[in-house]
TORPA-4810 file (N, C-alpha, C, O; in nm, 3 decimals):
<nodes>
NODE_1_0.074_-0.113_0.008_0.003_0.001_-0.007_0.066_0.127_-0.015_0.025_0.232_-0.064_M
NODE_2_0.179_0.098_0.047_0.312_0.248_0.068_0.353_0.252_-0.046_0.379_0.366_-0.084_N
NODE_3_0.376_0.138_-0.152_0.415_0.194_-0.239_0.303_0.265_-0.377_0.334_0.336_-0.472_A
NODE_4_0.195_0.221_-0.342_0.083_0.256_-0.423_0.062_0.426_-0.380_0.016_0.498_-0.469_R
NODE_5_0.087_0.472_-0.281_0.043_0.601_-0.225_0.167_0.663_-0.276_0.146_0.778_-0.315_I
NODE_6_0.300_0.622_-0.288_0.401_0.690_-0.329_0.406_0.686_-0.489_0.484_0.762_-0.548_T
NODE_7_0.341_0.615_-0.545_0.326_0.600_-0.698_0.192_0.708_-0.722_0.204_0.793_-0.810_G
NODE_8_0.102_0.704_-0.665_0.000_0.827_-0.680_0.055_0.963_-0.649_0.021_1.062_-0.713_A
NODE_9_0.140_0.967_-0.553_0.207_1.084_-0.542_0.294_1.159_-0.658_0.285_1.277_-0.692_V
NODE_10_0.380_1.062_-0.708_0.461_1.096_-0.787_0.390_1.110_-0.960_0.427_1.175_-1.058_L
NODE_11_0.290_1.030_-0.942_0.194_1.053_-1.074_0.144_1.209_-1.068_0.142_1.280_-1.169_A
NODE_12_0.106_1.252_-0.942_0.044_1.383_-0.933_0.161_1.481_-0.965_0.157_1.565_-1.055_V
NODE_13_0.274_1.456_-0.873_0.376_1.563_-0.898_0.433_1.603_-1.015_0.458_1.720_-1.042_V
NODE_14_0.464_1.469_-1.114_0.472_1.451_-1.239_0.343_1.528_-1.336_0.365_1.622_-1.413_L
NODE_15_0.248_1.485_-1.320_0.139_1.565_-1.432_0.152_1.730_-1.350_0.149_1.824_-1.429_G
NODE_16_0.163_1.761_-1.222_0.183_1.878_-1.210_0.266_1.956_-1.285_0.236_2.056_-1.350_A
NODE_17_0.410_1.882_-1.267_0.513_1.963_-1.361_0.496_1.964_-1.489_0.540_2.069_-1.536_L
NODE_18_0.450_1.889_-1.571_0.411_1.868_-1.702_0.333_2.008_-1.727_0.374_2.114_-1.773_L
NODE_19_0.185_1.963_-1.674_0.118_2.095_-1.701_0.145_2.226_-1.670_0.054_2.308_-1.683_T
NODE_20_0.264_2.264_-1.628_0.320_2.389_-1.577_0.411_2.402_-1.685_0.464_2.513_-1.684_G
NODE_21_0.448_2.334_-1.773_0.494_2.366_-1.890_0.404_2.400_-2.020_0.447_2.428_-2.131_C
NODE_22_0.287_2.391_-1.986_0.192_2.406_-2.090_0.135_2.513_-2.148_0.189_2.622_-2.131_G
NODE_23_0.040_2.506_-2.213_0.004_2.671_-2.277_-0.050_2.713_-2.172_-0.100_2.644_-2.083_A
NODE_24_-0.039_2.879_-2.178_-0.101_2.945_-2.076_-0.221_2.948_-2.103_-0.261_2.901_-2.210_A
NODE_25_-0.316_3.010_-2.004_-0.461_2.990_-2.021_-0.508_3.084_-2.140_-0.591_3.039_-2.219_D
NODE_26_-0.445_3.249_-2.160_-0.471_3.288_-2.288_-0.429_3.248_-2.383_-0.460_3.312_-2.483_D
NODE_27_-0.351_3.140_-2.402_-0.267_3.084_-2.524_-0.350_3.025_-2.604_-0.456_2.990_-2.550_D
NODE_28_-0.338_3.001_-2.718_-0.458_2.955_-2.809_-0.411_2.799_-2.794_-0.498_2.720_-2.830_K
NODE_29_-0.286_2.737_-2.747_-0.232_2.632_-2.777_-0.222_2.548_-2.870_-0.250_2.428_-2.867_G
NODE_30_-0.162_2.643_-3.001_-0.157_2.573_-3.114_-0.039_2.534_-3.157_-0.015_2.509_-3.275_D
NODE_31_0.070_2.523_-3.032_0.197_2.466_-3.069_0.300_2.512_-3.122_0.413_2.464_-3.119_G
NODE_32_0.253_2.631_-3.186_0.385_2.735_-3.279_0.418_2.765_-3.161_0.493_2.669_-3.145_D
NODE_33_0.425_2.833_-3.042_0.565_2.871_-2.971_0.654_2.815_-2.940_0.643_2.698_-2.905_D
NODE_34_0.784_2.885_-2.943_0.931_2.833_-2.955_0.945_2.930_-2.836_0.884_3.037_-2.839_V
NODE_35_1.010_2.902_-2.746_1.110_2.976_-2.632_1.236_3.040_-2.747_1.297_2.970_-2.827_A
NODE_36_1.252_3.193_-2.726_1.344_3.249_-2.805_1.401_3.336_-2.714_1.327_3.373_-2.623_T
NODE_37_1.499_3.373_-2.716_1.595_3.500_-2.653_1.572_3.583_-2.730_1.573_3.560_-2.851_L
NODE_38_1.547_3.702_-2.679_1.538_3.840_-2.772_1.624_3.908_-2.733_1.633_3.933_-2.613_V
NODE_39_1.722_3.962_-2.839_1.820_4.047_-2.780_1.844_4.171_-2.835_1.824_4.174_-2.957_S
NODE_40_1.876_4.265_-2.789_1.897_4.420_-2.811_2.001_4.426_-2.878_2.109_4.385_-2.836_V
NODE_41_1.981_4.486_-3.011_2.159_4.555_-3.041_2.207_4.657_-2.968_2.138_4.746_-2.918_K
NODE_42_2.315_4.647_-2.963_2.386_4.757_-2.857_2.384_4.897_-2.985_2.405_4.890_-3.106_P
NODE_43_2.359_4.985_-2.922_2.368_5.129_-2.979_2.507_5.151_-3.074_2.619_5.157_-3.024_P
NODE_44_2.481_5.162_-3.210_2.637_5.207_-3.300_2.679_5.359_-3.242_2.607_5.441_-3.185_Q
NODE_45_2.790_5.363_-3.269_2.827_5.499_-3.232_2.835_5.571_-3.398_2.863_5.516_-3.505_P
NODE_46_2.805_5.688_-3.374_2.808_5.795_-3.451_2.911_5.785_-3.567_2.893_5.772_-3.688_S
NODE_47_3.050_5.796_-3.475_3.151_5.795_-3.547_3.272_5.694_-3.474_3.271_5.652_-3.358_A
NODE_48_3.369_5.670_-3.576_3.462_5.599_-3.480_3.587_5.684_-3.387_3.638_5.782_-3.440_S
NODE_49_3.620_5.653_-3.285_3.714_5.761_-3.217_3.810_5.750_-3.270_3.867_5.661_-3.331_P
NODE_50_3.836_5.892_-3.232_3.986_5.908_-3.346_4.091_5.874_-3.270_4.098_5.885_-3.148_A
NODE_51_4.199_5.821_-3.367_4.298_5.776_-3.332_4.402_5.913_-3.233_4.401_6.034_-3.258_P
NODE_52_4.485_5.843_-3.122_4.569_5.940_-3.028_4.654_6.031_-3.141_4.685_5.979_-3.247_P
NODE_53_4.679_6.130_-3.120_4.715_6.188_-3.208_4.892_6.192_-3.226_4.955_6.211_-3.122_E
NODE_54_4.964_6.176_-3.342_5.089_6.161_-3.357_5.129_6.270_-3.326_5.067_6.370_-3.363_E
NODE_55_5.257_6.281_-3.241_5.308_6.419_-3.196_5.451_6.370_-3.247_5.492_6.257_-3.271_R
NODE_56_5.511_6.493_-3.256_5.716_6.458_-3.278_5.743_6.404_-3.159_5.697_6.430_-3.048_P
NODE_57_5.841_6.311_-3.203_5.905_6.238_-3.081_6.083_6.273_-3.076_6.170_6.253_-3.160_L
NODE_58_6.090_6.331_-2.942_6.224_6.357_-2.903_6.279_6.224_-2.836_6.264_6.186_-2.720_V
NODE_59_6.350_6.162_-2.945_6.427_6.020_-2.884_6.571_6.094_-2.812_6.607_6.210_-2.832_R
NODE_60_6.617_6.028_-2.754_6.747_6.017_-2.653_6.873_6.066_-2.768_6.956_6.149_-2.731_T
NODE_61_6.879_6.011_-2.898_6.956_6.038_-2.974_6.918_6.130_-3.100_6.959_6.123_-3.216_D
NODE_62_6.814_6.233_-3.031_6.756_6.372_-3.115_6.852_6.465_-3.088_6.870_6.488_-2.969_T
NODE_63_6.918_6.524_-3.167_7.035_6.636_-3.186_6.933_6.727_-3.101_6.815_6.696_-3.083_S
NODE_64_7.007_6.862_-3.044_6.949_6.990_-2.996_6.885_7.071_-3.082_6.779_7.131_-3.067_D
NODE_65_6.984_7.066_-3.207_6.914_7.177_-3.311_6.807_7.093_-3.356_6.718_7.171_-3.388_E
NODE_66_6.764_6.960_-3.377_6.645_6.885_-3.425_6.506_6.949_-3.312_6.403_7.009_-3.343_E
NODE_67_6.556_6.908_-3.182_6.446_6.911_-3.081_6.416_7.074_-3.058_6.314_7.119_-3.005_E
NODE_68_6.527_7.150_-3.107_6.470_7.313_-3.117_6.396_7.331_-3.198_6.299_7.397_-3.163_Q
NODE_69_6.399_7.291_-3.318_6.295_7.287_-3.424_6.152_7.274_-3.394_6.057_7.352_-3.396_R
NODE_70_6.172_7.119_-3.359_6.007_7.070_-3.288_5.961_7.177_-3.194_5.852_7.230_-3.217_M
NODE_71_6.025_7.212_-3.100_5.963_7.322_-3.028_5.926_7.447_-3.084_5.834_7.510_-3.032_Y
NODE_72_5.998_7.503_-3.207_5.957_7.629_-3.239_5.890_7.598_-3.312_5.828_7.699_-3.346_D
NODE_73_5.844_7.482_-3.388_5.708_7.465_-3.451_5.607_7.461_-3.399_5.503_7.511_-3.443_A
NODE_74_5.625_7.389_-3.277_5.514_7.401_-3.172_5.467_7.560_-3.103_5.358_7.593_-3.055_Y
NODE_75_5.560_7.618_-3.115_5.563_7.764_-3.045_5.503_7.847_-3.160_5.427_7.939_-3.129_Q
NODE_76_5.530_7.824_-3.288_5.494_7.896_-3.418_5.316_7.880_-3.414_5.240_7.976_-3.422_S
NODE_77_5.269_7.726_-3.397_5.137_7.692_-3.396_5.082_7.750_-3.304_4.978_7.807_-3.338_C
NODE_78_5.118_7.761_-3.168_5.030_7.848_-3.071_5.033_7.954_-3.074_4.926_8.002_-3.036_L
NODE_79_5.135_8.056_-3.112_5.153_8.189_-3.179_5.026_8.199_-3.271_4.935_8.281_-3.263_E
NODE_80_5.041_8.105_-3.355_4.903_8.123_-3.452_4.757_8.154_-3.451_4.677_8.209_-3.526_K
NODE_81_4.753_8.072_-3.292_4.630_8.036_-3.293_4.604_8.133_-3.129_4.541_8.096_-3.030_N
NODE_82_4.669_8.247_-3.148_4.608_8.348_-3.041_4.743_8.347_-2.909_4.728_8.435_-2.825_G
NODE_83_4.842_8.272_-2.893_4.923_8.291_-2.753_5.028_8.410_-2.846_5.069_8.416_-2.962_V
NODE_84_5.040_8.486_-2.734_5.170_8.570_-2.771_5.301_8.509_-2.761_5.304_8.417_-2.680_P
NODE_85_5.406_8.533_-2.818_5.538_8.470_-2.833_5.598_8.520_-2.715_5.589_8.631_-2.663_G
NODE_86_5.687_8.376_-2.666_5.745_8.402_-2.571_5.918_8.339_-2.585_5.949_8.242_-2.654_R
NODE_87_6.007_8.416_-2.506_6.128_8.377_-2.543_6.164_8.245_-2.455_6.087_8.209_-2.366_K
NODE_88_6.254_8.191_-2.476_6.347_8.097_-2.392_6.266_7.957_-2.396_6.249_7.878_-2.303_G
NODE_89_6.229_7.949_-2.505_6.142_7.782_-2.531_6.231_7.708_-2.598_6.322_7.748_-2.669_T
NODE_90_6.192_7.573_-2.565_6.248_7.464_-2.665_6.367_7.392_-2.609_6.385_7.393_-2.487_G
NODE_91_6.440_7.335_-2.681_6.572_7.249_-2.638_6.667_7.329_-2.531_6.699_7.293_-2.418_A
NODE_92_6.698_7.434_-2.594_6.777_7.513_-2.494_6.752_7.570_-2.353_6.818_7.560_-2.250_A
NODE_93_6.586_7.664_-2.392_6.540_7.736_-2.298_6.445_7.614_-2.241_6.352_7.673_-2.187_G
NODE_94_6.430_7.506_-2.231_6.273_7.415_-2.221_6.181_7.411_-2.264_6.173_7.488_-2.360_G
NODE_95_6.067_7.339_-2.236_5.943_7.368_-2.294_5.893_7.453_-2.289_5.939_7.535_-2.209_A
NODE_96_5.764_7.495_-2.369_5.711_7.628_-2.343_5.681_7.658_-2.236_5.662_7.555_-2.171_P
NODE_97_5.659_7.778_-2.157_5.648_7.789_-2.008_5.461_7.782_-2.004_5.394_7.821_-2.099_K
NODE_98_5.416_7.739_-1.910_5.288_7.721_-1.860_5.193_7.860_-1.862_5.227_7.974_-1.829_A
NODE_99_5.063_7.812_-1.912_4.984_7.929_-1.956_4.980_8.077_-1.829_4.991_8.035_-1.714_A
NODE_100_4.970_8.187_-1.836_4.964_8.308_-1.757_4.820_8.286_-1.698_4.733_8.206_-1.733_P
NODE_101_4.818_8.388_-1.589_4.684_8.354_-1.478_4.585_8.451_-1.541_4.478_8.451_-1.479_A
NODE_102_4.588_8.518_-1.626_4.522_8.602_-1.675_4.391_8.493_-1.776_4.407_8.409_-1.865_D
NODE_103_4.267_8.548_-1.706_4.155_8.420_-1.763_4.134_8.439_-1.893_4.130_8.336_-1.961_P
NODE_104_4.121_8.519_-1.936_4.132_8.574_-2.118_4.239_8.515_-2.172_4.211_8.451_-2.273_G
NODE_105_4.344_8.513_-2.143_4.447_8.457_-2.210_4.481_8.278_-2.165_4.542_8.190_-2.227_L
NODE_106_4.421_8.277_-2.052_4.446_8.122_-2.027_4.340_8.025_-2.127_4.369_7.920_-2.184_E
NODE_107_4.180_8.112_-2.129_4.140_8.068_-2.286_4.189_8.027_-2.400_4.188_7.915_-2.451_A
NODE_108_4.242_8.150_-2.446_4.331_8.124_-2.558_4.438_8.042_-2.566_4.490_7.998_-2.668_K
NODE_109_4.465_8.025_-2.462_4.595_7.918_-2.475_4.538_7.781_-2.449_4.579_7.695_-2.527_Y
NODE_110_4.470_7.749_-2.378_4.363_7.630_-2.409_4.320_7.584_-2.538_4.311_7.473_-2.590_R
NODE_111_4.290_7.730_-2.585_4.241_7.669_-2.752_4.353_7.643_-2.835_4.368_7.545_-2.908_K
NODE_112_4.423_7.730_-2.819_4.568_7.681_-2.895_4.628_7.576_-2.880_4.675_7.511_-2.974_A
NODE_113_4.637_7.540_-2.740_4.709_7.381_-2.720_4.655_7.288_-2.791_4.728_7.215_-2.858_E
NODE_114_4.487_7.269_-2.792_4.407_7.188_-2.848_4.425_7.219_-3.008_4.380_7.116_-3.059_K
NODE_115_4.456_7.283_-3.088_4.507_7.314_-3.192_4.627_7.265_-3.249_4.655_7.229_-3.363_A
NODE_116_4.696_7.273_-3.134_4.861_7.233_-3.166_4.881_7.118_-3.099_4.990_7.107_-3.044_C
NODE_117_4.794_7.018_-3.088_4.846_6.921_-3.010_4.941_6.803_-3.079_5.004_6.717_-3.017_V
NODE_118_4.935_6.820_-3.210_4.992_6.713_-3.312_5.117_6.766_-3.317_5.214_6.698_-3.350_G
NODE_119_5.127_6.896_-3.283_5.285_6.964_-3.309_5.364_6.964_-3.157_5.479_7.008_-3.151_K
NODE_120_5.297_6.914_-3.041_5.367_6.932_-2.937_5.493_6.827_-2.922_5.463_6.711_-2.953_E
NODE_121_5.609_6.844_-2.887_5.721_6.731_-2.905_5.698_6.669_-2.772_5.664_6.737_-2.674_P
NODE_122_5.719_6.527_-2.768_5.693_6.424_-2.645_5.832_6.369_-2.667_5.907_6.381_-2.764_E
NODE_123_5.851_6.290_-2.526_5.975_6.242_-2.524_5.922_6.106_-2.551_5.802_6.098_-2.575_Q
NODE_124_5.987_6.011_-2.551_5.972_5.861_-2.557_5.879_5.786_-2.464_5.778_5.720_-2.488_V
NODE_125_5.940_5.815_-2.353_5.847_5.773_-2.222_5.734_5.852_-2.210_5.652_5.801_-2.133_W
NODE_126_5.697_5.963_-2.259_5.571_6.022_-2.236_5.470_5.973_-2.326_5.352_5.959_-2.295_E
NODE_127_5.536_5.939_-2.473_5.435_5.875_-2.559_5.379_5.743_-2.532_5.275_5.694_-2.577_R
NODE_128_5.489_5.678_-2.429_5.441_5.550_-2.386_5.350_5.558_-2.273_5.254_5.483_-2.254_A
NODE_129_5.389_5.660_-2.194_5.268_5.670_-2.073_5.125_5.730_-2.122_5.022_5.732_-2.054_K
NODE_130_5.139_5.772_-2.240_4.987_5.820_-2.283_4.940_5.724_-2.362_4.820_5.729_-2.386_R
NODE_131_5.012_5.624_-2.417_4.985_5.497_-2.506_4.987_5.378_-2.480_4.918_5.288_-2.529_M
NODE_132_5.084_5.371_-2.387_5.133_5.215_-2.366_5.071_5.147_-2.231_5.111_5.171_-2.117_D
NODE_133_4.981_5.071_-2.259_4.908_5.022_-2.096_5.060_4.928_-2.032_5.062_4.881_-1.919_P
NODE_134_5.124_4.922_-2.085_5.232_4.848_-2.005_5.368_4.955_-1.940_5.473_4.921_-1.886_L
NODE_135_5.328_5.063_-1.963_5.407_5.189_-1.918_5.455_5.150_-1.781_5.575_5.128_-1.768_Y
NODE_136_5.372_5.139_-1.674_5.382_5.117_-1.529_5.532_4.994_-1.520_5.630_5.015_-1.450_A
NODE_137_5.518_4.900_-1.588_5.624_4.795_-1.568_5.737_4.830_-1.644_5.845_4.781_-1.610_D
NODE_138_5.732_4.928_-1.771_5.846_4.997_-1.788_5.918_5.080_-1.734_6.041_5.077_-1.730_K
NODE_139_5.832_5.174_-1.678_5.881_5.253_-1.568_5.963_5.195_-1.482_6.076_5.242_-1.469_L
NODE_140_5.918_5.072_-1.398_5.960_5.028_-1.281_6.094_4.968_-1.356_6.191_4.972_-1.280_R
NODE_141_6.121_4.917_-1.479_6.216_4.846_-1.541_6.315_4.973_-1.551_6.430_4.967_-1.509_D
NODE_142_6.269_5.072_-1.601_6.377_5.212_-1.604_6.434_5.236_-1.492_6.556_5.254_-1.490_W
NODE_143_6.351_5.243_-1.363_6.413_5.295_-1.228_6.483_5.180_-1.219_6.599_5.213_-1.192_V
NODE_144_6.473_5.053_-1.227_6.575_4.982_-1.181_6.714_4.979_-1.257_6.820_4.967_-1.196_T
NODE_145_6.706_4.991_-1.397_6.839_5.002_-1.466_6.904_5.140_-1.387_7.023_5.142_-1.357_C
NODE_146_6.824_5.240_-1.361_6.909_5.371_-1.311_6.972_5.368_-1.201_7.080_5.422_-1.177_I
NODE_147_6.904_5.303_-1.126_6.947_5.262_-0.970_7.105_5.167_-0.992_7.214_5.189_-0.938_R
NODE_148_7.065_5.054_-1.094_7.206_4.975_-1.127_7.316_5.061_-1.165_7.402_5.012_-1.239_S
NODE_149_7.322_5.127_-1.144_7.439_5.250_-1.201_7.454_5.361_-1.091_7.500_5.475_-1.103_H
NODE_150_7.399_5.291_-0.969_7.424_5.389_-0.868_7.365_5.519_-0.868_7.424_5.598_-0.794_G
NODE_151_7.251_5.569_-0.939_7.209_5.685_-0.953_7.096_5.661_-0.864_7.033_5.555_-0.869_I
NODE_152_7.066_5.753_-0.784_6.920_5.761_-0.730_6.797_5.816_-0.766_6.772_5.937_-0.776_D
NODE_153_6.700_5.694_-0.793_6.590_5.733_-0.862_6.475_5.657_-0.829_6.485_5.536_-0.814_A
NODE_154_6.356_5.721_-0.817_6.222_5.608_-0.802_6.114_5.657_-0.877_6.129_5.758_-0.947_W
NODE_155_6.006_5.597_-0.870_5.892_5.640_-0.913_5.816_5.732_-0.838_5.838_5.735_-0.717_E
NODE_156_5.719_5.818_-0.892_5.630_5.893_-0.808_5.521_5.915_-0.899_5.531_5.982_-1.002_S
NODE_157_5.414_5.856_-0.858_5.284_5.909_-0.924_5.297_5.860_-1.093_5.220_5.915_-1.171_D
NODE_158_5.384_5.769_-1.140_5.367_5.754_-1.274_5.496_5.824_-1.341_5.522_5.819_-1.461_G
NODE_159_5.564_5.883_-1.252_5.695_5.971_-1.317_5.815_5.923_-1.277_5.821_5.869_-1.167_F
NODE_160_5.948_5.934_-1.368_6.052_5.922_-1.265_6.073_6.057_-1.201_6.045_6.174_-1.227_L
NODE_161_6.139_5.982_-1.100_6.205_6.142_-1.011_6.346_6.101_-0.907_6.393_5.998_-0.859_A
NODE_162_6.374_6.229_-0.907_6.521_6.230_-0.867_6.519_6.330_-0.761_6.457_6.436_-0.773_F
NODE_163_6.598_6.292_-0.636_6.630_6.406_-0.559_6.684_6.541_-0.625_6.629_6.648_-0.598_E
NODE_164_6.785_6.534_-0.709_6.851_6.626_-0.774_6.919_6.566_-0.910_6.983_6.462_-0.912_S
NODE_165_6.889_6.665_-1.047_6.937_6.588_-1.137_7.069_6.551_-1.149_7.162_6.625_-1.116_L
NODE_166_7.086_6.416_-1.205_7.230_6.383_-1.205_7.319_6.439_-1.298_7.267_6.493_-1.395_P
NODE_167_7.450_6.438_-1.291_7.546_6.517_-1.387_7.551_6.489_-1.498_7.491_6.384_-1.518_P
NODE_168_7.611_6.546_-1.616_7.586_6.474_-1.753_7.611_6.335_-1.771_7.533_6.250_-1.813_E
NODE_169_7.744_6.322_-1.729_7.777_6.161_-1.747_7.683_6.065_-1.685_7.657_5.961_-1.746_N
NODE_170_7.633_6.089_-1.575_7.494_5.978_-1.539_7.373_6.018_-1.608_7.272_5.949_-1.596_Q
NODE_171_7.372_6.128_-1.681_7.221_6.160_-1.770_7.241_6.044_-1.862_7.149_5.963_-1.875_M
NODE_172_7.362_6.028_-1.931_7.392_5.974_-2.074_7.323_5.786_-1.995_7.246_5.713_-2.059_K
NODE_173_7.381_5.749_-1.841_7.320_5.639_-1.811_7.154_5.652_-1.821_7.088_5.572_-1.888_K
NODE_174_7.114_5.727_-1.770_6.948_5.749_-1.751_6.873_5.746_-1.919_6.769_5.688_-1.951_V
NODE_175_6.969_5.833_-2.010_6.914_5.768_-2.133_6.907_5.645_-2.218_6.836_5.603_-2.308_D
NODE_176_7.037_5.597_-2.135_7.073_5.456_-2.201_6.950_5.330_-2.155_6.900_5.234_-2.212_E
NODE_177_6.939_5.391_-2.022_6.827_5.280_-1.964_6.679_5.309_-2.000_6.592_5.223_-1.984_C
NODE_178_6.655_5.430_-2.050_6.511_5.481_-2.125_6.512_5.382_-2.240_6.419_5.304_-2.260_Q
NODE_179_6.603_5.386_-2.303_6.610_5.295_-2.421_6.603_5.128_-2.375_6.526_5.040_-2.413_D
NODE_180_6.678_5.124_-2.310_6.664_4.981_-2.277_6.493_4.969_-2.249_6.423_4.909_-2.332_K
NODE_181_6.449_5.015_-2.160_6.324_5.013_-2.127_6.191_5.059_-2.228_6.087_5.003_-2.264_A
NODE_182_6.238_5.155_-2.245_6.114_5.199_-2.355_6.116_5.167_-2.513_6.016_5.166_-2.584_F
NODE_183_6.251_5.141_-2.556_6.289_5.118_-2.672_6.353_5.279_-2.745_6.378_5.366_-2.661_G
NODE_184_6.373_5.310_-2.867_6.427_5.460_-2.892_6.289_5.475_-2.969_6.322_5.541_-3.068_K
NODE_185_6.172_5.453_-2.977_6.079_5.501_-3.013_6.051_5.448_-3.158_5.953_5.487_-3.220_G
</nodes>
C-alpha cells in the first residue's frame, strides 16, 4: 500500500510539473510557440573614435638642433592660434612655459594647445605613458636600470623622480636605461 501511495503522489507531482510547462490560459495552444531569446542590438557609435594624435618624438639620440626645431614649430603654432610669443622655449630654454594667470589669455592658450596638440614634442617615455598599457612595468624597469648604475631615482605618481638631476655623465646612463626600457621610439 505504501508503494501505491508513493506511486500516486509521484504521478500527481509529474502531472503538475508537465502541465506547468503547457500553454497558458490566454494561449491558443496551437503549438507554434517556441521559446526564444530576444536580444537588443547595442547602439552603434555615430563615428569611430579618433586615433591618438601623433606628435613629434624627441628620442634620446635627437640632436639639440632638431629638438629646437620641434619646439619652434610648436611655439609657432601656438602663436598662430592666439598665444603671444615667448622667449626661452625649446631645447635650450626648456619646454614652453605654462599658461599665464590672465583668464582671457588662459582660454586662448587652452584653445591654441588643442589646435596644436599634434605639433607638441614628446619624449619616448611620455608617449609610452600616454599610449602603452605596459607603461608602469616599463617605468619600473627604467628605475631599476638607473639604480643599477648607482643613481638615486624612484617612481612617483607615474613619473621618474630624482632628488636632484644627475650630472651629465650620469644622464647618459639615464638615457641608455630609457632606451632599454622603452626602446628608441
